[in-house]
BAFI-3210 file (N, C-alpha, C; in Angstrom, 3 decimals, decimal comma, padded with zeros to 6 digits):
// residues 98
n [1|2|3|4|5|6|7|8|9|10|11|12|13|14|15|16|17|18|19|20|21|22|23|24|25|26|27|28|29|30|31|32|33|34|35|36|37|38|39|40|41|42|43|44|45|46|47|48|49|50|51|52|53|54|55|56|57|58|59|60|61|62|63|64|65|66|67|68|69|70|71|72|73|74|75|76|77|78|79|80|81|82|83|84|85|86|87|88|89|90|91|92|93|94|95|96|97|98]
n.u [128,934|126,741|123,624|121,872|118,737|115,823|114,446|111,807|111,808|113,002|111,094|109,144|109,262|110,407|107,397|106,527|107,846|107,186|104,206|102,122|103,296|103,639|100,699|100,091|101,371|100,621|097,929|098,404|099,636|097,141|095,629|096,539|096,856|093,934|093,253|094,539|093,749|090,905|090,800|091,200|088,668|086,474|083,758|082,701|081,895|084,630|083,956|082,710|085,026|087,288|085,495|085,534|087,863|088,571|087,052|088,246|090,555|090,429|089,250|091,650|092,650|091,299|091,698|094,144|095,136|093,479|095,261|097,812|096,326|096,239|098,784|100,066|098,464|099,253|102,066|101,881|100,758|102,452|104,918|106,467|106,650|106,923|109,628|110,963|110,445|111,543|114,224|114,184|113,547|115,381|115,223|114,903|114,237|111,360|110,754|108,783|109,139|110,695]
n.v [100,972|099,701|098,886|095,964|095,162|093,332|090,824|091,356|094,093|094,713|093,712|095,176|097,918|098,216|097,184|099,160|101,360|100,522|100,483|099,739|098,239|096,194|095,587|094,616|092,382|090,937|090,302|089,424|086,771|085,567|085,462|083,344|081,241|080,581|080,139|077,665|076,127|076,152|075,185|072,113|071,313|069,316|069,117|072,115|074,479|075,798|078,807|079,240|078,791|080,642|083,210|082,708|082,732|085,060|086,751|085,991|087,015|089,711|090,462|089,630|091,926|094,002|093,745|093,972|096,881|097,941|096,991|099,126|101,655|101,509|101,415|103,838|105,591|105,275|105,903|108,668|109,536|108,867|110,279|109,313|109,890|112,246|112,722|111,698|112,835|115,340|115,830|116,372|118,702|121,553|123,413|126,077|126,717|127,653|130,048|132,714|134,908|137,095]
n.w [125,216|123,234|123,800|122,642|121,058|121,540|120,148|119,993|120,124|117,645|115,730|116,638|116,050|112,748|112,028|112,739|111,003|108,414|108,406|106,544|104,647|105,985|106,500|103,877|103,338|105,615|104,839|102,497|103,412|104,766|102,922|101,364|103,119|104,065|101,487|101,217|103,437|103,042|100,475|101,582|101,791|101,206|099,940|099,333|096,318|094,194|093,659|095,824|098,499|097,590|097,957|100,798|101,822|100,807|102,188|105,233|104,647|104,636|106,786|108,789|107,599|108,568|111,490|111,582|110,576|112,313|114,640|114,121|114,040|116,538|117,616|116,384|117,941|120,364|120,576|119,794|121,902|123,665|123,155|121,795|118,904|118,204|118,774|117,335|115,040|115,901|114,786|112,229|112,051|113,025|116,320|115,831|113,526|112,575|113,410|114,568|115,289|113,925]
ca.u [128,600|125,551|122,645|121,176|117,670|115,127|113,984|110,241|111,635|113,423|109,962|107,970|110,339|110,424|106,540|105,966|108,332|106,609|102,867|101,315|103,970|103,057|099,810|100,317|102,025|099,614|096,727|098,856|099,620|096,255|094,662|097,218|096,398|092,563|092,900|095,070|092,666|089,308|091,267|091,154|087,861|085,984|082,652|083,078|082,707|085,372|083,528|082,662|086,277|087,728|084,801|085,850|089,433|088,524|086,732|089,204|091,710|089,570|088,890|092,688|093,109|090,816|092,336|095,720|094,754|093,087|096,383|098,525|095,973|096,424|100,176|100,577|097,904|100,118|103,201|101,417|100,274|103,505|105,552|107,930|106,676|107,457|110,740|111,747|110,754|112,304|116,034|114,208|113,563|115,821|114,813|114,358|113,902|110,596|110,110|107,563|109,588|110,788]
ca.v [099,692|099,678|097,817|095,291|095,396|092,419|090,476|091,546|095,018|095,558|093,856|096,148|099,217|097,407|097,361|101,053|102,157|099,939|099,572|099,476|096,484|095,032|095,014|093,925|090,985|090,030|090,048|087,805|085,349|085,154|084,828|082,266|080,076|080,854|079,654|076,491|075,442|076,100|073,463|070,794|071,043|068,943|069,835|073,272|074,781|076,301|080,185|079,269|078,591|082,250|084,030|082,491|083,212|086,783|087,236|085,722|087,708|090,937|090,563|089,677|093,031|094,945|093,838|094,340|098,130|098,459|097,348|100,040|102,778|101,658|101,810|105,299|106,315|105,025|106,464|109,828|109,603|108,683|111,114|108,836|110,339|113,880|112,635|110,909|113,963|116,289|115,569|116,879|120,208|122,710|124,135|128,068|126,968|127,933|130,867|133,474|136,556|138,275]
ca.w [124,654|122,717|124,023|121,499|120,972|121,653|118,734|119,700|119,789|116,742|115,214|116,303|115,120|111,608|111,989|113,047|110,043|107,569|108,458|104,946|104,119|107,089|106,417|102,910|104,162|106,574|103,882|101,395|104,320|105,371|101,826|101,127|104,383|103,956|100,678|101,808|104,693|102,078|099,024|102,054|102,482|099,504|099,857|098,655|095,250|093,931|094,239|097,640|098,419|097,066|098,478|102,066|102,052|100,578|103,995|106,003|104,720|105,116|108,517|109,125|107,191|109,423|112,720|111,674|110,391|113,840|115,703|113,464|114,878|118,382|117,851|115,979|118,846|121,616|119,769|119,955|123,166|124,383|122,653|121,027|117,691|118,159|119,429|116,205|114,154|115,711|114,255|110,964|112,486|113,744|117,259|115,584|112,208|112,034|114,529|113,875|116,229|113,075]
c.u [127,169|124,441|121,784|119,611|117,096|114,352|112,656|110,670|112,083|112,143|109,352|108,538|109,965|108,570|105,979|106,654|107,805|105,033|102,390|102,376|103,875|101,865|099,370|100,372|101,277|098,192|097,392|098,999|098,512|095,316|095,364|097,269|095,184|092,400|093,472|094,050|091,638|089,725|091,292|089,878|086,698|084,579|081,935|083,070|083,585|084,935|083,360|083,842|086,933|086,417|084,864|087,286|089,256|088,508|087,622|090,103|091,502|089,463|090,279|093,320|092,589|091,367|093,745|095,911|094,130|094,741|097,577|097,801|096,142|097,836|100,578|099,662|098,881|101,730|103,222|101,347|101,432|104,447|106,533|107,980|107,021|109,016|111,639|111,454|111,052|113,848|116,036|114,302|114,163|115,061|114,166|114,513|112,779|109,743|109,595|107,821|110,074|109,657]
c.v [099,860|098,644|097,047|094,828|093,792|092,064|091,097|093,160|095,718|094,784|095,138|097,774|099,283|097,818|098,775|101,408|102,190|099,345|098,859|098,398|095,629|094,385|094,326|092,400|089,990|089,576|088,719|086,619|084,683|084,771|083,477|081,281|079,586|080,046|077,869|075,393|075,090|074,836|072,342|070,311|070,436|069,122|071,000|073,151|075,879|077,981|080,543|079,484|080,416|082,991|083,832|083,119|084,931|087,147|086,980|086,531|089,701|091,319|090,777|091,390|093,879|094,901|094,216|096,272|098,963|098,603|098,533|101,072|102,834|101,759|103,288|105,867|106,181|105,882|108,007|110,410|109,754|109,641|110,730|108,731|111,675|113,699|111,916|111,597|115,236|116,224|116,268|118,713|120,653|123,076|125,831|127,865|127,661|129,410|132,079|135,231|137,293|139,395]
c.w [124,675|123,213|122,693|121,820|121,146|120,578|118,690|119,457|118,574|115,066|115,192|116,002|113,713|111,336|112,086|111,760|108,713|107,932|107,146|104,150|105,005|106,924|105,288|102,980|104,608|105,523|103,024|102,182|104,664|103,956|101,388|102,048|104,343|102,641|100,454|102,153|103,416|101,176|100,488|102,289|101,344|099,241|099,542|097,420|095,120|094,361|095,381|098,484|098,817|097,833|100,363|102,971|101,564|102,221|105,339|106,055|104,923|106,720|108,881|109,073|108,085|110,517|112,673|111,089|111,904|115,403|115,352|113,646|116,009|118,210|117,599|117,134|120,050|121,334|119,958|121,326|124,454|124,408|121,798|119,420|117,263|118,225|117,979|115,456|114,108|115,379|112,854|111,322|113,700|114,854|116,392|113,983|111,816|113,050|113,725|114,900|115,327|112,945]
res [m|a|e|s|k|s|k|g|e|s|m|r|e|w|i|v|e|h|k|l|r|a|v|g|c|l|w|l|s|g|i|a|g|s|i|a|y|n|w|s|q|p|n|m|k|t|s|v|k|i|i|h|a|r|l|h|a|q|a|l|t|l|a|a|l|a|g|a|a|a|v|e|w|y|d|h|r|s|g|a|k|a|d|r|y|a|k|f|f|p|p|d|a|y|s|h|k|d]
***
């Protein structure tokens, strides 16, 4: 019987496989949420609202990129990355014994 993965583990796998898509979605949701919040502030000019939304989304994107770098570092450190790519390279395909 195959073990079923937890929701958190399957989300982590998806994020590892689709890092840029995950960061882009986070940026888009960050800017949409920030615009929605800033639009509720009546005492700000529209240009200031847009600038604040961009800054919030930029900070969120930098945090997401730092998180993706940490996951990548952890994968390399734990050896999970090497195991994932081993199936594409046969053991003796690039032997220099000849």
